N, C-alpha and C positions, 0 to 999 in steps of 0.2 A: 689503481693500486692505492686499496683502503688503508686508511689510518687504523692503528690500535687506539681500541678504544678502554677507556676508563670500568675497572669489572665492577665498581661500585655504582654507577649509568647503567646496569640494562638489571632489572627487576627478576627477584628471585620469585618469578612466580611461573606457573604450568604456559606456553602459550606456544604461539608461531613466529620464525623470523626469516627475513625475506633477503638472501641478495642483489643488488642493484648493479646494472651496467652504468657506463655516463652517458646514455641518451637514458636513462630513468628503469630500463624493461629488468620485469624479476626476470632473474635468471637462474636460482636457485631457492627453493623453498622447502625448512629443516622442521620437524617439534623439536619440542622439549618441554617435561618435569621443571626444569630449572633453567631459564632462558639461563640467568646468570653464568650458571655452570659452561651449558653449552654455547654459547655465541666466543667463552671466552677460550671457549679450548681451539679456538679458530686462528687464535694470537700468538702460534711457537711457534719453534724454530719451521723453518719450510721442508728441512730436511725429513722432518718426522713424520710430514700429512702423506698421504697418498697422490699419490702423480694427477689422478681426476683435478683433488682437492686443490693441489695447489694451481690448476689451471683454475678454475673457477677465481680463485683466490686475484689471480691476475688478472683476471676481466672484470671481476668486484671496483665498486667506486663509494656503496654505501651498504648498509645492510638497518633494516629497521625490524622490530619488529609489533608484534599483539598478543596483548597476554588472555587467559580468562582463565576457567575458573577450576575445572577438573584436568587428568592426561587423556578423558574423553573426548574434551572438547576442545583439547586441540591437538589431538588427531582428524578430528571431521575439517577444523578449519585448514589444518594443511592439506586435506585433499581439496578444500574447495579451492585454497588459493592455486592448488600444482593444475588442476582443471580452470580455472580460470588463464592462469597466465603459460602454463604450458613450458615450466621454463627446461631451459638447454639442457641443464643437468643434475635434472633429477629424472630418474627410472619413466619412463611411460610410458601410456597406456597404449599399443600397436591393432590389438588386435580389439576396437572398438565396433564389431560387431552386434546389430540390436537380435537377437537371439526372440522366439514369442512369447509370449506369456498370456493367460490367461486372466483378466480381471474383472474385478468381480464390484461396479461400479456403488460402493455402498453412501456417497457421498448425492446421491438423488435420493428424491423419494422413493420415486420404485426402482430399485439397483436391476441393471443385464450384466448379462456372465457374457464378454465377446472377448474376442482374439485382438494379444494389442504388441507392438514394438515400442523399443523408443523411450527416452525417458518416465519414469512414476510423478503421476500426478500425488496430494495428498489426500489422507482421509477415502483411499482406495486400496481394495488388496488384490493385491498378484502373486499368481499362480504360476509353480514351473519353474524355472523359463525349460523348456519344449528343443530337442535337437532337430526335430522340425514344424514347421506351419503344417504340415498333415495330420502329425499324429497328434498337435495339441487342435486339429480343426476338428479331430474324427472325437478324442474325449470331447470334446464340448458340447458336437452334436449331439454323443448317445449319453452324455447325462441331461439336456436339456428335453431330452425326452421322457425320460423319469422328475425334472422337474422345470419345467415352462415357465420360466422369465420371458418377460419380454429382452426382445432386440431390440428395437426401436427407437431411431434416434428425437430428443426430447421434442424438439419443435412434430415431428410426425402426433407421436404420444399425445401433445396440447391440441393437437387439430381434432382427432379421432372422440377426445372426451367431452371437445365442444359441441362435436358432432351425434356425439351419442352411440356411434357406430364403430365393432370394431374391425381389424383388417385382418385378412386370407388367414394369420398364424393362429387365430385364433376356435377358427370354423374349422383348423383342420389339427385344435389339440396341441399348440406350440407356443404357444400361451396363452398366461391365467386371466387376460380381460383385465385389469388393470385401470383400463380406461372408460372399461363401462360401469366397473364398481360390481365387476364377478368375483372378485376375489377382495375379502377386508386386510386391513394390512395388516394387523397379528400372523393371520395364515400366509399373507408375500414372505413377511420377515422371515419366517418359519420357515418360507422355501430358502431362501438365499441362506440362513444357517444352515441348511441340509446339504447347500451346493458348495458354501467353503468347511466344511465341514470334507464332506467327498476332498476336492480338490486339497487340503491340505494333506491331504496320507490317512483317513479316516473314514474310506471306504466302506471296511466291512464293521464296522461299530455302524453307519449307518444301514449297512445292509442287514443288518440283523435288530436297528429297531422298525424299521417298514416291516418284514419276514414278520416279527412279533405283531406288528397296525392290520396287516393282512389276515393273520390268524384270529385276532378278537373280531374283527370286522367279521370274517367268515360265523366265529360264535354266536356272532350276533344277528343274521340271515341276512346280513349288509353284501349280499355280493357283488354289486355293483364296483360298490364303494371295494371287497377285495381283488376287485379283476384290473383293476387302476391300483390298487399295491403290486397285485402280482407284476403288470407293465413294469412300474417302475423299478421292479426287485430286478426282473432279467434286462431291462437297459443297463443296470448297474452292475452285474454278476456280469456283463459285457464286456465291461471296460475293465474291471476288478483284475477279469480273466490275462488282460494283456498286460496288469503288471506280477513280476516276480516277487515273491517274498523274500527277503534276501538277509533277513536276522530276526531274531524273535519279535513280538507285534510290537512291544514300545520299546522298540528303538528309533531316538531322531536323532539323526547324527549327520554331520558333511566332511565325504572322505576325502583329501586331498593327493593327488597326484602332479607329479612333476619336470617337464625336460627343458635341458636346459642349455648352451655353449658361455663364450663368452662375452659375448654381446645380446641375446635375449633370454628370456627364459619363459617356456608354454605354463601355465596351470589348468588345472582340472579339478573341476566336485561334481563329487555323485552327491545328489541332494536324498536323501534317504530320511523320510517320515511313514513313520506307526511301518515300522519295519519292510519299507515296500521304496526302490528309486524312484521317485515321481519327476525328476529331472535332471539334467545334468547343466554345467556351466562353465564358463573357462575366460580367460585372458594369457594376452602374447605382451610379455614389456619389453620395455628396450633397455639394459644393465648399462645406465651411462652412470651410476656411481659405482666406489671398490667395495664389494661385501665378500665376506665368506659365503658360506652355503647354509651358512643358518641363516646368518643376520638378511641375507636375499629372502629366504622364505620369511621372516618375518615377514619383512617388508611386502614382497607381492602380495600375503594373506592378510594383508592389511589392506594391501589397494583392493584387493576383490572386494573384500567385506563390506568396501568403502563403495565400490563403485557398479558391485553386479548384485549384491543382496540383500532382501526384502525380507531378511526374516532370520532368524539368529535359533540355530538346535540347541539341543541340551549337553551334546557332545560334539567335539571338531577330535578328527580322525588327521595327524602328521604322516607325510610323508618318512621324515625325517625329524630328528632335532633341530632344534629352532634357538638363535637365540633371546632369552628371557623371556620363557614359557610361561608365570609367572604372571607375566605382566602384558603379557595374550589375554590370558585367561579373566585378570581384573577388567581388561577394554571390553569383550566382550559381552560381558558380565554386566557392566555398566551399558553398554545401548543395549541387550537384549532385556535388562529392567530384571534379568534371574541368573542363575549362576552359569555357567558355561566352563566345562570341564572340557583341557587340552589335553589328548596323548597320542605316543605313537604306534603305529598299528605295524607288530612285530610279530604275532606270530596268531593263529586262528583264523577266523573271517573278517574283523577289519585286516589282518595283513592281505590277504586276496583281496576283496576291496579296495586297497590302497594299490594293488597290481594292477585291476582294470582301471582304474581311474591314472592309476602312470602311464599304463598303456594308451588309453583316451588323449593322453598331452604327447607323449610321442607324436602321435599321428596327427594331433593335430597342427602340432610345432611342423613336421612337415607338410600338411598342404601351407601353411603360412607361409615358410621358406620358399615354397616352390612358386605361392602365390607371387611373396612382394618380391624375389629375384626378376619375376616376368616384367611384372607391376612395370618397378623400378628403370629394370634398363629399356622400355619402350619410354619411361616417360625422357627419362634422360637425352635415349636417341631424337625426342620430336625437340625438348629441348636444344639439343647442339643442330640439328639441322634448323632449326627457325635464323638461329645467329648464323649460320653459314649463309640460308638464302636471302637474309636480311644484312646481311652486312653490319650485324649487333657488335657493339666492343666485347661481348660475354653472352654467357649465357644467361636468356632472363629470369632471373628463379621467380622474381613477383612481377605479374603480367596486373594489368588494371584496363577493364574496357568500357568504354560510355555510350550511351545508345540516347534518345528523344523520344518521346511516345506524345500524341493530340491528336485531340479530332481538330479541325478545322480553325485552328488554332489554340482553344479551348483545352482545362485542364493540364497544362504543360508541366510536364513529370522527364526526369533525367534520372537515367540508372548507371550505376556504377558497379562491377560484380570484379571479385580477383580470380585468381590463381595459383597457387605455389608450389613450386618443384611440380609443377603439372599436372595439380589435382584443382580445383575448382576449390573455392574457402568462403564457406557461404555466411559465415557470421563477422566476415568485413565488407559485404555488400552494406552500399548504402545505396537512396532514396535520395532526388534532389529535389522539390515544388521550384518551379521556376516560373521568374514575373514578366515573361516575355506578353507582353500585349497583344502581340498576334503571330502571322505562320512565318518564321523564320530561325528554321532550324541551325542555323550559323548563329546568332543570338545568343540560343539556347543553348548552343554546344559550349561558345565563351563565355556565358555564365558560370559554368556549372565546370568547366574547369579554370574557371582563374578562383571561382570558391575555393575549390579543392588545393587549388598547387600554393595560391597564398595563404592557407593556412599552415600548410605544411609549413612554408618557408619561414612565416614567425613567429613558429611556435621552437621555443628553445627545449634542451635536455632537460634546463633545472624548472622549466614550464607548463616540461610537453605531460597532459593527461594520461597516468597510469592505468586506467582502466579501458581504455582506446584502444583502437586496431588502427585507425584512421589517420594516423599521423607516420603508421609507416613511408618509406622512402622505394617508388616502386623502381624494376630494372626498364621497364616498357612498358608505353600506352597505347594503349590502341582505340581509334574512334573508329563508329559505326559511321562509311559514308566513302565516298571519296576526293578527290584533290581539294575543295571548298571547305570541307572540315579540315583536311592537313593545313589549308594553309593562315584557319582559327586557330588551330593548336599552336602550332609554329611562331602565330603572333603573341600569344600568353607565354609562352614558354621564354622569348627573345624577354617578354616587358619582366618575367621572372627572373630571371638568370638562371633556367634551369635546360639549356640546349646542351650546353655538355657535361650534365650529371645525370640527364633521362633522358631515355632515347623514347621515338613519337615515331606513328606508322598508323596508316587509316585500311582497313579493306572495305571494298566498295562491292555493290550486290551486285551489277550486274553480270562482269565477267570474271567475279571474283580478285580481283587486281588489287594489288598491296602499292601504296602511296608511301615512299620516304623522301624525307623533305630532301637531303643530298641527291635524290634524284630526277632528273628533268622526266623519266620516263616509269609508266607505272611497272611493276616487278608481276608478271602471271606465272604463280606456282604453277608445278607438275600439278596432274588433278590425284587425289591417293600419296599426296607425299604424308610424310607427318605432321610436315610443318603446316598445312595449308588446311589438315583438319582441324591442327592447336587453335588455330585462327578461328575456324568455323566454329568452334568448339562455344569458343568465348563470344563471339558476336553473336550468334544465335543463345546466348545463353542472357546477354544483355538483354539481346532484344525482347527475350520471357517478363523478363524480371521489373524493367519500364510496361512492358504492355499492362503485367498482369495488377501494377499499382495504376493505371493508368484508368483500366477497367475499374478499380476500389473505388478512386477518387471521384470517377464519374459518376457513377451510381451513389456515393454521397451526396455528393452537389443535386443528383436532381433528386432522392429522396427527400432534400431540407427542403429544396425548394419548393416542392410539393406542400409538405407542411406548414410552409413560412407562409403561402398564400390560404393559408383558412382562418380568418376572422375569428378571434376565440379561442386559438388554442397558442399560447403561448407554452415558451421553454420547459415550466415545470408537469404541465400535460403533456405535452409530445414525450417529458422523456418516461415520463412517468405509462405513458401509451409504450413505450419501444420493450420498458424495461418489463409489462406486464404479456406483449406479446413475440416481442423477439425478435421482431422486425419490418417494416412498409407492406412488403408481400404478403406474410400474416395477419396485419390488420385488413389489408383491403378484402381476405376471405371473409372477414367475420361482417354477423350483421347488423341495421343498427338496434336491432333489441339487445346484442349484443356490449355492442360497444356503450349503449347508456346501462347497460348492467355492473359495469367495472367499476363505475362509480366515477370516472376517469373525467370524463366530457359528457356537458348534455344536449337534447336529444336532436337541437339544431345542429351546432357541431358537428353530431356524431353525422349526421346526413350531409353536412354539406363537402364532411373529407374523403366520405365511403362514392360521391357525385366524383368525386377529384382524381381518386381514386383506380377508379372504376376506369376513366379516361386510357391509363393508366396499361394497368392490368388487365382490365376486361371484366368481363360477371365470374361473379363465383362460378358459375357452372360453368365456364367454359374454362377452367383457368385452375379448380380446385382436382387432385385427383378424384378418381370413381372409386 
């Protein structure tokens, strides 16, 4: 139970506060305009608090805080900490599905427009999200017929620039040809801006501008130029015809609808730009905290703008009144850098749009609940099945699986993959560089287990590095191998005193036999059983993870070895060459004249370097693309 704090010891500034349990893990993250007022409000008569707040305080052992300058910074800090720590008492994003978006890579010299998913990168413009990848791909394909930005990778662009030859896309009119100087930077930047203008919802204005240019070219008797403008106009018009005008052309807003029960809420947004629906987006979150409907809507909309939004409208249409609407307006205005107005859609067209968004939320909520129920039940049954068949003390909610990889005893590496609640938890995966000097899988496994488990045993809660998940205790450790690997694991467990607290098993590849320390004979799980499928998933994932790391280490070692053999090629020159070309393979494709022209290496060094690289990669003509 956390001890009461002196009010004067808490700063009277905006910021984020974090309650932690006895092991130092963050269990709740909050934000406040005044940390002193907000944190002090927890230290009152427990009967005046909600049930979930009392439960959180019963587990909490300490509270820490981070101060910031503004309320908006506190909001973004709270979101970042929730994403990092995933506290058990905060509302949690459940539907973390990555919707397809169109990205314009303005961080590159010659930007691309491409379909992407996942986390957003800085200095890149994003448009969407789109309900389906098919719709996004069709929009992008039609748009690039009119405005042919490049689609190749940076490495391919660099190669064609060096060779002075364009790819097939240039010859069929699907690329402007920046690699051969067929377009100036000014012309290309204008195309990038027009692509962004269209994707940002200003397609009608773009079409009007192209129409004016087409008519001017025709008036100047430049009929070929006018024909190109005509083709651009037809491609853009075909995309515009797929977008329905829902409000006046100057409308630029987000319209929200929601559907909720006592445990979860589904929030859906219609993104309307320049009067047209250019995308939809939504989230489903767990309602761990006690909220009124108005408070719940406020928190979920804040989470939406922290998690899913990458631009801000001038107006937000709400499905119902929220708590402290003025504060939300100030927050969004500060984040957007301009005024954002929030209002409730009660009549007219906004009401109809809210009804559409609400129906989308209802449908998404139904799909989510059906999927989650089915998926959760299957995972729970698999864990129970595994407990019963292996004779475990409890269902293993956290499982770690270990595997080794090497090539004739060189570049020995180990892998640890993690499964929690029947799902692979990629963020907790770990690689190990093993120091075993020879081909000895047993010794390598012993080294990896000893390093991992000794660290677990040695770290006390008060010294625990809270930024890591590596110190979390597993319920079951699975080894890729047979009786030999199991004996190694049992030895390490006995030395560290973990035999009674963590379960151990190994899975042999030959007959899919499971070995357990207390059993003299291996277990053969029935083919098709959920328990065997779960173990195979873990084993295969650990093998894949180890092999991937081993190959990367082997490649780096081989390339470093090649470069180290060249007299006159020191660390600085190697670093500059790799920065210029991107990889050793790209260096091998260059000619001696190309290398000398970089002014990084002299001619004698360039000749020796290419001779060595040719032995590994072959000649340029045999290894490069035609």
